[in-house]
C-alpha positions, 0 to 999 in steps of 0.5 A: 689106158694111155689116154685120157677120156672124160664124158660130158652131157651136151645140149647144141642147136647143131648136129652133135657130131659137129658139136662134139668134133668142136669140143675135140679141137678147142682143147687140143689144136685150139684153133679153127682152121688148119695151120701151117705145119699142122701135119696129119701126124702131128695131129693124129699123136696129139688131137683129142678124139671122140670115142663116142656119142649117145643122142639123147631126147631133146631140150625143149629150150636152150638151157643157157644163153649165148649160143647159137641160134636153133637150127632146123633139128631144135635144141638137141642133146648127147652124151659125149666120150673124149680123150685126149693122149697122156704125151699131150698132158702129162700126167698133171693134175692142174693141166688135166682139170684145163684140159676137160674143162677150160674153155669148152663151156664158152663155145657159142655151139652149146646152150648147154656143157657138163662133165659127168666123169674122168677115167686116167691112166695109171700114170696119175696114181703119183698123186698122193691120194687120200692117206687116210680115208676110212681106214685111218680116220676108224683108227684116230677116231677110235670108232671101229664100226658104224658112222662117226657121229659129228657135229659143226660150231654153230654159230659158224662164226661169232665164238671167241676161242674160248668160247669154241673151246667151251663147246667143243668140251659140251660136245665132247662129254656128250659123246660127240665122235668129231667136229670141225670148225664151220668154213667161215671159221679160220684165222680171224680176230675175233677167234684166231687160229693160234689160240682157237686150236690152243685152247681146244686141245686143251680142253679135248685133252682132258676129256681124254685124258678123264674117258680115254676118248679123244675126239677129233676136230677138223681145225679149219686151216685154209689160207696161203700155203705156207700158212697152211703147213705151219697151222697144220704142224700146230695141230699135229704138235699139240696132239690134233688128229685131223685138219680142214681145207675149203677146197674150192678157197685153197685151190688144187695146188694149195690142196697138193701142197698141204697133202704132201705135207700131212701127218692127218687127215684132211677134210675136205670141205666143198663150200661153193659147190653149187656155182659149179653144179646147180644148173643140170646144163652146166658145171661138173657132176661130183663123181667127176669133180671128186675123182681129182681132190681124191688123187690131190689128198683129201681123205673125207668129202662132203655129199650133202645130206638127204632132205637136205636144206640145200637144193641137191636131191637126194639121188644126187647126195646119193651117188655122189657118197657112192663114188668115193668108194669106186677105186681109181687104180689096181693098188691104189683105190683112193677111197674117201668117206663121205660126210653127211651134213646139212639138216640132218638128224635121226630121221634120216639114217634108215634111208642113208643107211638103206641107199648108201649099203654101208656106214663108212661115213661121217655123219653130221648134224647141228640142230639134230644133236644141239636142239634135241629136247633132252640136251645134246648127249640126247641129241648124239645119242639119238643118233647112234640109236638111229644108225644102230637101227638102221644097220640091225634092220629095225624101224626106227619107230620100233627102236625107239620104244625103248631108246628114249633119247630116238623117240623124242628125236624122232618126236622132233624133227619128223 
């Protein structure tokens, strides 16, 4: 494969073939007229090509404003595949993003345009990819099978470093596998990063010395590149086993710099994902977007959760989670661990496991642990019980008859 390929959903008031050619032209030659010196040989060598077009049922009305008026055939929809020669972009993720998702979304020919998937030549495999992924995360966390049961520090902001450490101690005592900072908490004056890391790690190391289990804590080091490198080194030197970055905030260049520096798994948070994806006729599908961040070094990626508190449908959640396990290159699969979160409790594991097909994930619950009527330890146990039952093929209600923490959770959260 010597060309980059990208699939799109388009919605247009003009002939979809003409609209697709406009896409190819905008993202290669970049003009609407032939230029002096733009020979046929040059165009053949460097232009984007329309590789495929499948027409779909028409839309009832334009999804987005700003497109040309509807033609006699109404608002037409199609799936389009474009390709670009590798020689024009090089194996460069940042230039790739500008190429497959640049000015396309603004063209007048479209009242809807969404990037569905990308396929890359092996030359892109030089990027770091996940250094730890599923196997490395299991080794560091000590969780050999089943999901990592996790949670998020709540309230998101307002806790001091000492408060955060006390909560981490409570959760560690409850048997949690994984804790993450909220994405809103990085290095604020009320809870400075360095102070928080030292306080939390003192508690987690004391717990590990007592029990032999070191809880994995993802410290949110999002910031400027030099700050992220220094914060990473502090976490590593204090015995931490995970760092977290907000992808849309640190950007692709920031993520690459962190990935090339890190000795720890990167927990990649997608906060802001809604503005890239919420409208079905605009933005990105997770399958395409996550491939770029997997290549850039994400070890864990958030995918939301079934029956979540946000707007994402369950089918989309499962498609996203499955896509993280799709290999990208022979010899370098770049597989990341999906993270389920948002409104999760002991209710969703049976369906999550059945639809995902495996338990290689982080399953994070906030209220599903802390609001359990018998306390946080029972909350953690209820999640383990729910996953154990799902993996064994036993109905949760049946399993709950001999597992009181699960029974109480099902009654509370149903």
